[in-house]
DSSP file (Angstrom, degrees, kcal/mol; ACC not computed):
  #  RESIDUE AA STRUCTURE BP1 BP2  ACC     N-H-->O    O-->H-N    N-H-->O    O-->H-N    TCO  KAPPA ALPHA  PHI   PSI    X-CA   Y-CA   Z-CA
    1    1 A X              0   0    0      0, 0.0     2,-0.3     0, 0.0    26,-0.1   0.000 360.0 360.0 360.0 138.7  137.1   57.3  156.6
    2    2 A X        -     0   0    0     24,-0.3     2,-0.1    21,-0.1    21,-0.0  -0.560 360.0-138.2 -77.8 137.1  134.1   57.1  154.2
    3    3 A X     >  -     0   0    0     -2,-0.3     4,-2.2     1,-0.1     5,-0.1  -0.426  26.1-105.6 -87.7 169.0  133.6   60.0  151.8
    4    4 A X  H  > S+     0   0    0      1,-0.2     4,-2.0     2,-0.2     5,-0.2   0.909 122.0  52.6 -59.8 -42.7  130.3   61.7  151.0
    5    5 A X  H  > S+     0   0    0      1,-0.2     4,-1.8     2,-0.2    -1,-0.2   0.915 109.8  47.5 -60.9 -44.6  130.3   60.0  147.6
    6    6 A X  H  > S+     0   0    0      1,-0.2     4,-1.8     2,-0.2    -1,-0.2   0.878 107.6  57.4 -64.3 -37.7  130.8   56.5  149.2
    7    7 A X  H  X S+     0   0    0     -4,-2.2     4,-1.1     1,-0.2    -1,-0.2   0.921 105.8  49.5 -59.2 -44.3  128.1   57.2  151.7
    8    8 A X  H  < S+     0   0    0     -4,-2.0     4,-0.5     1,-0.2     3,-0.4   0.904 110.2  51.1 -61.9 -41.4  125.6   57.8  148.9
    9    9 A X  H  < S+     0   0    0     -4,-1.8     4,-0.3     1,-0.2    -1,-0.2   0.811 116.7  40.0 -65.6 -30.2  126.7   54.5  147.2
   10   10 A X  H  X S+     0   0    0     -4,-1.8     4,-2.2    -3,-0.2    -1,-0.2   0.541  89.7  95.7 -94.5  -8.9  126.2   52.6  150.5
   11   11 A X  H  X S+     0   0    0     -4,-1.1     4,-2.8    -3,-0.4     5,-0.3   0.861  80.1  50.7 -57.6 -46.3  123.0   54.3  151.6
   12   12 A X  H  > S+     0   0    0     -4,-0.5     4,-2.2     1,-0.2    -1,-0.2   0.934 113.3  45.3 -61.0 -47.4  120.5   51.8  150.3
   13   13 A X  H  >>S+     0   0    0     -4,-0.3     5,-2.9     1,-0.2     6,-0.8   0.877 113.2  52.5 -62.9 -36.8  122.2   48.8  151.9
   14   14 A X  H ><5S+     0   0    0     -4,-2.2     3,-1.0     4,-0.2    -2,-0.2   0.945 110.7  45.2 -63.8 -49.1  122.6   50.8  155.1
   15   15 A X  H 3<5S+     0   0    0     -4,-2.8    -1,-0.2     1,-0.3    -2,-0.2   0.868 113.3  51.1 -64.1 -37.0  118.9   51.7  155.4
   16   16 A X  H 3<5S-     0   0    0     -4,-2.2    -1,-0.3    -5,-0.3    -2,-0.2   0.580 113.9-118.6 -76.9  -9.1  117.9   48.1  154.5
   17   17 A X  T <<5S+     0   0    0     -3,-1.0    -3,-0.2    -4,-0.6    -2,-0.1   0.725  83.7 115.2  79.3  22.0  120.2   46.8  157.2
   18   18 A X      < +     0   0    0     -5,-2.9     2,-0.3    -6,-0.2    -4,-0.2   0.287  39.6 113.5-106.2   8.5  122.3   44.8  154.7
   19   19 A X  S    S-     0   0    0     -6,-0.8     5,-0.1    -5,-0.2    -9,-0.0  -0.642  78.7-102.1 -85.8 137.3  125.6   46.7  155.1
   20   20 A X     >  -     0   0    0     -2,-0.3     4,-2.6     1,-0.1     3,-0.4  -0.284  34.9-117.8 -53.0 136.6  128.5   44.8  156.6
   21   21 A X  H  > S+     0   0    0      1,-0.2     4,-2.3     2,-0.2     5,-0.2   0.837 112.4  52.0 -52.3 -40.4  128.9   45.9  160.3
   22   22 A X  H  > S+     0   0    0      1,-0.2     4,-1.9     2,-0.2    -1,-0.2   0.933 113.1  44.4 -63.5 -44.8  132.3   47.4  159.9
   23   23 A X  H  > S+     0   0    0     -3,-0.4     4,-2.8     1,-0.2    -2,-0.2   0.887 110.7  55.2 -65.5 -38.6  131.2   49.5  156.9
   24   24 A X  H  X S+     0   0    0     -4,-2.6     4,-2.6     1,-0.2    -2,-0.2   0.912 108.2  48.3 -61.2 -42.5  128.0   50.5  158.8
   25   25 A X  H  X S+     0   0    0     -4,-2.3     4,-2.0    -5,-0.2    -1,-0.2   0.895 112.2  49.2 -64.7 -39.6  130.1   51.8  161.7
   26   26 A X  H  X S+     0   0    0     -4,-1.9     4,-2.1     2,-0.2   -24,-0.3   0.909 111.8  48.7 -65.6 -41.4  132.3   53.7  159.3
   27   27 A X  H  X S+     0   0    0     -4,-2.8     4,-2.6     1,-0.2    -2,-0.2   0.918 110.5  50.7 -64.2 -43.0  129.3   55.2  157.7
   28   28 A X  H  X S+     0   0    0     -4,-2.6     4,-1.9     1,-0.2    -1,-0.2   0.870 108.5  52.5 -63.3 -36.5  127.8   56.2  161.0
   29   29 A X  H  X S+     0   0    0     -4,-2.0     4,-0.9     2,-0.2    -1,-0.2   0.909 109.9  49.0 -64.3 -41.2  131.0   57.9  162.0
   30   30 A X  H >X S+     0   0    0     -4,-2.1     3,-0.9     1,-0.2     4,-0.7   0.931 109.1  52.6 -62.0 -45.2  130.9   59.8  158.8
   31   31 A X  H >< S+     0   0    0     -4,-2.6     3,-0.8     1,-0.3     7,-0.2   0.859 101.8  59.7 -61.2 -36.0  127.3   60.8  159.5
   32   32 A X  H 3< S+     0   0    0     -4,-1.9    -1,-0.3     1,-0.2    -2,-0.2   0.805 115.1  35.6 -62.3 -27.6  128.2   62.1  162.9
   33   33 A X  H << S+     0   0    0     -3,-0.9     2,-0.5    -4,-0.9    -1,-0.2   0.406 108.5  68.9-106.9   3.0  130.6   64.6  161.3
   34   34 A X    <X  -     0   0    0     -3,-0.8     4,-2.0    -4,-0.7     5,-0.2  -0.882  48.9-177.3-130.4 102.5  128.7   65.5  158.1
   35   35 A X  H  > S+     0   0    0     -2,-0.5     4,-2.3     1,-0.2     5,-0.2   0.842  86.2  57.0 -66.5 -32.4  125.5   67.5  158.4
   36   36 A X  H  > S+     0   0    0      2,-0.2     4,-2.2     1,-0.2    -1,-0.2   0.928 109.8  43.4 -65.3 -44.0  124.9   67.4  154.6
   37   37 A X  H  > S+     0   0    0      2,-0.2     4,-2.7     1,-0.2    -1,-0.2   0.855 111.4  54.8 -70.1 -33.7  125.0   63.6  154.6
   38   38 A X  H  X S+     0   0    0     -4,-2.0     4,-2.1    -7,-0.2    -2,-0.2   0.917 110.6  46.0 -63.4 -42.5  122.8   63.4  157.7
   39   39 A X  H  X S+     0   0    0     -4,-2.3     4,-2.4     2,-0.2    -2,-0.2   0.892 111.8  52.0 -65.1 -39.8  120.2   65.6  155.9
   40   40 A X  H  X S+     0   0    0     -4,-2.2     4,-2.6     2,-0.2    -2,-0.2   0.915 109.1  49.9 -63.0 -43.4  120.5   63.5  152.8
   41   41 A X  H  X S+     0   0    0     -4,-2.7     4,-2.5     2,-0.2    -2,-0.2   0.913 110.5  50.0 -60.9 -44.1  119.9   60.3  154.8
   42   42 A X  H  X S+     0   0    0     -4,-2.1     4,-2.3     1,-0.2    -2,-0.2   0.926 112.8  46.4 -61.3 -45.4  116.8   61.9  156.5
   43   43 A X  H  X S+     0   0    0     -4,-2.4     4,-2.5     2,-0.2    -2,-0.2   0.897 110.9  53.2 -63.6 -40.9  115.5   62.9  153.1
   44   44 A X  H  X S+     0   0    0     -4,-2.6     4,-2.2     2,-0.2    -2,-0.2   0.925 110.6  46.4 -60.1 -46.5  116.2   59.4  151.7
   45   45 A X  H  X S+     0   0    0     -4,-2.5     4,-2.1     1,-0.2    -1,-0.2   0.897 112.5  49.9 -65.0 -40.5  114.3   57.7  154.5
   46   46 A X  H  X S+     0   0    0     -4,-2.3     4,-2.3     2,-0.2    -1,-0.2   0.893 109.9  51.6 -64.6 -39.3  111.3   60.2  154.1
   47   47 A X  H  X S+     0   0    0     -4,-2.5     4,-2.5     2,-0.2    -2,-0.2   0.911 108.8  50.6 -63.7 -43.1  111.3   59.5  150.3
   48   48 A X  H  X S+     0   0    0     -4,-2.2     4,-2.3     2,-0.2    -1,-0.2   0.915 110.3  49.8 -59.9 -43.4  111.2   55.7  151.0
   49   49 A X  H  X S+     0   0    0     -4,-2.1     4,-2.0     1,-0.2    -2,-0.2   0.910 112.0  47.7 -63.7 -42.2  108.3   56.1  153.4
   50   50 A X  H  X S+     0   0    0     -4,-2.3     4,-2.7     1,-0.2    -1,-0.2   0.889 110.5  52.0 -65.6 -38.9  106.4   58.3  150.9
   51   51 A X  H  X S+     0   0    0     -4,-2.5     4,-1.8     2,-0.2    -2,-0.2   0.895 109.4  49.3 -64.9 -39.7  107.0   55.8  148.1
   52   52 A X  H  X S+     0   0    0     -4,-2.3     4,-0.6     2,-0.2    -1,-0.2   0.900 112.0  49.3 -64.9 -40.1  105.7   52.9  150.3
   53   53 A X  H >< S+     0   0    0     -4,-2.0     3,-1.1     1,-0.2     4,-0.4   0.928 111.1  48.9 -62.6 -46.0  102.6   55.0  151.1
   54   54 A X  H >< S+     0   0    0     -4,-2.7     3,-1.3     1,-0.3    -1,-0.2   0.823 101.6  63.8 -65.6 -31.7  102.0   55.8  147.4
   55   55 A X  H 3< S+     0   0    0     -4,-1.8    -1,-0.3     1,-0.3    -2,-0.2   0.743  97.4  57.9 -65.2 -21.4  102.4   52.1  146.4
   56   56 A X  T << S+     0   0    0     -3,-1.1     2,-0.3    -4,-0.6    -1,-0.3   0.622  90.4  89.2 -83.2 -13.1   99.3   51.4  148.5
   57   57 A X  S <  S-     0   0    0     -3,-1.3     2,-0.4    -4,-0.4    -3,-0.0  -0.668  78.9-125.5 -88.9 138.7   97.2   53.8  146.5
   58   58 A X        -     0   0    0     -2,-0.3     2,-0.4     1,-0.0    -2,-0.1  -0.688  24.5-126.1 -82.1 130.5   95.3   52.6  143.4
   59   59 A X        -     0   0    0     -2,-0.4     5,-0.1     1,-0.1    -1,-0.0  -0.616  29.8-109.4 -77.0 131.1   96.1   54.7  140.3
   60   60 A X     >  -     0   0    0     -2,-0.4     4,-2.0     1,-0.1     3,-0.4  -0.292  24.7-120.2 -59.0 145.1   92.9   56.0  138.6
   61   61 A X  H  > S+     0   0    0      1,-0.2     4,-2.3     2,-0.2     5,-0.2   0.878 111.8  55.6 -57.1 -42.2   92.2   54.3  135.3
   62   62 A X  H  > S+     0   0    0      1,-0.2     4,-2.4     2,-0.2    -1,-0.2   0.896 108.3  48.7 -59.3 -40.3   92.4   57.6  133.3
   63   63 A X  H  > S+     0   0    0     -3,-0.4     4,-2.7     2,-0.2     5,-0.2   0.889 108.5  53.6 -67.9 -38.8   95.9   58.3  134.7
   64   64 A X  H  X S+     0   0    0     -4,-2.0     4,-2.6     2,-0.2    -2,-0.2   0.929 110.9  46.6 -58.7 -45.7   97.0   54.7  133.8
   65   65 A X  H  X S+     0   0    0     -4,-2.3     4,-2.6     2,-0.2    -2,-0.2   0.928 113.7  47.5 -63.6 -46.2   95.9   55.3  130.2
   66   66 A X  H  X S+     0   0    0     -4,-2.4     4,-2.4     2,-0.2    -1,-0.2   0.903 113.8  47.5 -63.8 -41.0   97.6   58.7  130.0
   67   67 A X  H  X S+     0   0    0     -4,-2.7     4,-2.7     2,-0.2     5,-0.2   0.924 112.0  49.7 -65.6 -45.0  100.8   57.3  131.5
   68   68 A X  H  X S+     0   0    0     -4,-2.6     4,-2.6    -5,-0.2    -2,-0.2   0.922 112.9  47.1 -59.4 -45.6  100.8   54.3  129.1
   69   69 A X  H  X S+     0   0    0     -4,-2.6     4,-2.7     2,-0.2     5,-0.2   0.912 111.9  50.6 -63.6 -43.3  100.2   56.5  126.1
   70   70 A X  H  X S+     0   0    0     -4,-2.4     4,-2.3    -5,-0.2    -2,-0.2   0.939 113.7  44.2 -59.7 -48.7  102.9   59.0  127.2
   71   71 A X  H  X S+     0   0    0     -4,-2.7     4,-2.5     2,-0.2     5,-0.2   0.916 113.4  50.5 -64.7 -43.5  105.5   56.2  127.7
   72   72 A X  H  X S+     0   0    0     -4,-2.6     4,-2.4    -5,-0.2    -2,-0.2   0.936 112.1  47.4 -60.0 -47.2  104.5   54.4  124.4
   73   73 A X  H  X S+     0   0    0     -4,-2.7     4,-2.2     1,-0.2    -1,-0.2   0.897 114.0  46.8 -62.1 -42.1  104.9   57.7  122.4
   74   74 A X  H  X S+     0   0    0     -4,-2.3     4,-2.1    -5,-0.2    -1,-0.2   0.854 111.8  50.5 -72.2 -33.7  108.2   58.6  124.0
   75   75 A X  H  X S+     0   0    0     -4,-2.5     4,-1.9    -5,-0.2    -2,-0.2   0.915 111.0  48.9 -67.4 -42.0  109.6   55.1  123.4
   76   76 A X  H  X S+     0   0    0     -4,-2.4     4,-1.7    -5,-0.2    -2,-0.2   0.911 111.5  49.5 -64.1 -41.6  108.5   55.2  119.8
   77   77 A X  H  X S+     0   0    0     -4,-2.2     4,-1.0     1,-0.2    -1,-0.2   0.898 109.5  52.4 -61.6 -40.7  110.1   58.6  119.3
   78   78 A X  H  < S+     0   0    0     -4,-2.1    -1,-0.2     1,-0.2     3,-0.2   0.856 108.8  49.6 -65.0 -35.9  113.3   57.3  120.9
   79   79 A X  H  < S+     0   0    0     -4,-1.9    -1,-0.2     1,-0.2    -2,-0.2   0.829 110.9  49.3 -72.1 -31.8  113.5   54.3  118.6
   80   80 A X  H  < S+     0   0    0     -4,-1.7     2,-0.2    -5,-0.2    -1,-0.2   0.624  90.6  97.4 -85.0 -11.5  113.0   56.5  115.5
   81   81 A X  S  < S-     0   0    0     -4,-1.0     2,-0.1    -3,-0.2    -3,-0.0  -0.547  84.4-110.1 -76.0 140.7  115.7   59.0  116.5
   82   82 A X        -     0   0    0     -2,-0.2     2,-0.3     1,-0.1    -1,-0.1  -0.447  32.4-120.6 -68.1 141.4  119.1   58.4  114.9
   83   83 A X              0   0    0     -2,-0.1    -1,-0.1     1,-0.1    -4,-0.0  -0.623 360.0 360.0 -84.6 143.2  121.7   57.2  117.3
   84   84 A X              0   0    0     -2,-0.3    -1,-0.1     0, 0.0    -2,-0.0   0.394 360.0 360.0-113.9 360.0  124.8   59.4  117.7
């Protein structure tokens, strides 16, 4: 029987339809008995749909500049920090 942890690890392949049929059946059996994982799967699918929707939107130029500056500043800070 698949555990909740294993379900999370297999979820992406399952949703994409790339999971081996035997594993897919085991995962589906787990989902039938686990309301938490069923809710997690639903949320995962909704998140994917929202991400696909957002990918179709053009980011405003001002936001691109601000994001680029933010990332550049944080990367530079990270490089100058001593490693522990």
